[in-house]
C-alpha positions, -999 to +999 in steps of 0.1 A: -139-035-241-155-066-252-143-063-289-108-056-275-107-089-256-122-110-285-095-097-305-068-106-279-083-140-275-081-146-313-045-133-317-034-153-287-050-187-301-031-178-336+002-175-317-004-203-296-009-225-327+026-213-342+046-212-314+064-242-297+043-255-269+050-240-235+060-265-207+033-262-179+043-262-144+026-257-110+017-276-077-014-295-094+011-310-119+037-317-093+062-292-108+079-270-084+103-244-096+134-227-086+168-239-072+169-231-035+145-246-008+131-211-005+122-209-041+105-242-042+086-235-012+073-203-025+066-217-059+040-243-044+015-212-045+015-212-081-011-240-086-010-239-126+012-219-149+014-224-189+021-193-210+010-216-240-024-219-227-045-193-247-072-190-221-058-195-186-018-185-183-015-189-146-034-195-111-019-185-080-027-187-044-018-155-024-013-146+012+004-124+037+010-127+073+024-099+093+030-103+133+040-073+154+052-064+190+049-030+201+057-010+232+045+026+237+062+048+264+050+083+263+039+112+285+004+102+284+010+065+294+026+031+284+013+000+265+026-030+249+010-057+229+016-087+204-007-087+173-012-104+143-011-072+121-025-086+091-035-122+076-049-122+042-055-150+017-068-152-019-062-161-055-045-144-082-053-154-118-041-143-154-063-150-186-062-146-222-024-138-229-023-122-195-046-093-209-073-102-180-059-104-142-084-116-117-079-110-079-096-120-046-083-114-011-097-121+023-087-102+052-089-118+088-084-103+121-073-130+147-055-107+171-056-070+170-056-043+199-093-041+216-107-056+184-131-086+182-119-119+166-133-121+132-121-146+104-140-130+077-132-092+083-135-080+047-126-083+011-094-062+003-087-069-034-117-079-052-111-066-088-106-072-125-076-057-144-074-055-181-041-051-192-044-039-230-008-024-232+017-008-210+002+024-220-035+013-211-046-005-181-082-007-169-092-016-133-125-023-120-135-034-087-122-030-051-086-023-048-061+001-027-060+037-043-024+050-050-018+084-032+014+093-019+047+076-015+034+053+012+008+039-011+031+035-042+032-005-036+019-029-013+025-030+025+042-063+014+074-043+004+073-013+026+106-007+044+094+009+073+067-008+100+043+022+102+032+048+076+034+086+086+009+107+101-001+124+067-011+091+053-032+085+085-048+122+080-058+114+043-073+079+050-086+090+084-071+061+100-104+039+095-090+008+080-109+016+050-079+015+025-094-005-001-121+009-020-145+003-049-140+021-081-124+022-115-088+033-124-072+039-158-034+037-157-002+033-180+032+043-191+040+063-223+078+065-225+092+080-193+059+094-182+033+077-163-005+083-153-033+072-132-069+084-131-093+070-105-129+074-096-136+057-061-166+054-039-165+070-005-187+044+010-167+014+019-180-021+033-169-056+035-171-060-002-181-030-023-200-010+001-232+009-008-221+034-033-240+062-014-211+080+004-202+102-026-171+099-047-134+110-046-114+115-079-077+108-081-051+118-105-015+110-110+014+119-132+049+107-129+084+108-147+111+082-148+146+099-144+165+067-138+183+067-171+190+105-168+204+101-134+221+068-141+203+053-111+184+021-105+151+041-097+144+078-099+108+082-099+090+116-096+053+115-089+026+141-083-008+130-068-041+149-065-070+138-044-104+155-046-134+142-023-170+148-026-185+134+006-218+133+023-232+121+056-227+082+044-190+087+037-165+066+059-135+071+041-117+103+027-140+123+052-113+146+065-100+167+036-118+180+007-084+184-015-051+165-010-017+170-027+015+150-026+044+149-046+077+127-040+109+116-056+118+078-050+155+073-058+176+045-056+215+041-068+235+011-056+229+005-020+217+041-012+181+051-014+164+087-006+127+094-007+115+127+000+078+140-001+059+174+003+020+168+011-008+191+018-044+185+026-073+209+027-092+199+058-131+198+060-149+222+083-127+235+112-098+212+106-079+237+083-048+228+062-023+203+069+013+203+057+039+174+056+077+172+046+090+138+047+127+126+043+136+089+041+173+077+036+180+041+032+211+020+032+218-016+025+247-024+047+247-059+032+227-079+008+204-088+036+204-060+062+192-026+055+192+006+077+161+028+072+158+066+088+127+087+083+118+122+095+084+137+091+073+171+100+038+179+101+023+214+104-014+225+108-030+258+103-053+254+132-045+243+167-059+209+165-056+202+131-034+173+133-055+146+152-040+113+144-007+094+153+003+060+146-018+030+156+003+021+184+001+055+202-035+057+196-040+023+221-032+052+248-057+078+235-064+103+206-044+134+207-044+167+189-018+196+181-005+217+154+031+205+150+043+170+147+078+159+147+085+122+140+116+104+137+122+066+129+154+045+128+149+007+119+167-024+106+154-049+083+168-082+076+157-099+046+157-138+050+142-145+016+141-110-002+108-089+004+090-122+008+101-131+041+118-104+064+125-094+100+119-057+108+128-038+140+126+001+146+121+028+171+100+060+167+098+092+185+069+113+181+065+148+196+030+166+190+028+200+201+002+228+203-035+220+205-060+228+230-082+209+253-074+179+277-061+159+246-034+184+232+001+173+229+019+140+231+055+129+230+070+094+237+088+064+222+073+035+203+095+003+200+084-020+171+093-055+159+077-073+131+079-104+107+065-099+073+059-128+050+038-130+018+034-152-013 
């Protein structure tokens, strides 16, 4: 790795000497970019940018703010709450002809249901990414693993307010969705791949590395050109966990599998996913089918619909619903039907948007006092990031 980096430094320096000098920009130099007021305001997060610099090409501030209001009305009770869903701030920098990217992000909890106020909650991204080529990226540190469609990208650009029950089952709804580990990824032609080894003991920073490991493998194929679409990505994900008593993430399933197609053409989008998880001990297998059509009514207004079906082999195999319903309690069952209908208004693309949605959940089967649930959840949110 050191030899590769040194070689890149030498090549970058030679190119910098032979090429015309690039113009530096950034807030520290008093040079904002963009034509609109939104463009210039968001460009203030770039403190320094100069692609002609052989050592440091770019240094940015990063942040996201997400505000939610929810109201739950179900057969097990009612509740409503306004929360600061996410508040994060950090830095992102690119070095050595953009071969090296260094990221660090702090996560704060300022208003969350039945949760103490903590400014320093944890570090989310805390990683170094070596981009040797499109076919080879090495990432080391703490980052969010990619498993299933709902982890294909950051929550900054999700078109729904809440992830589905299957994602909750796999990640065990612990909030430990950023793990220490290392990954290799890349794209060769139309094929993509990723392989990762992750620590299953998560802490505020890297954790204690004593909770076993998880192994993640992914392969994808880009059908966009074949189908004459803007996007047509088919993905297969596989996750295997090797847990012990100190594991605090990925400790509900021994093996998990997901395959999905993410398709977009014109104003229309369609995502469909099949998922399976092999539950640890008495939980048994859990299956998911998800279908999510979307449509851009205008350039700024988008309609999003989603149906998710969950089936469990055992009576209480499905044990989690979305975070809003869980303020009423933890309910169990073997069949889950969830329907979501929402509207997104893009004030400044994905960087500033308003979201509103209604979700109906019906969980049936199960045994005991916590068996079953049905009810409506009203969701309103504002999402912003830079």
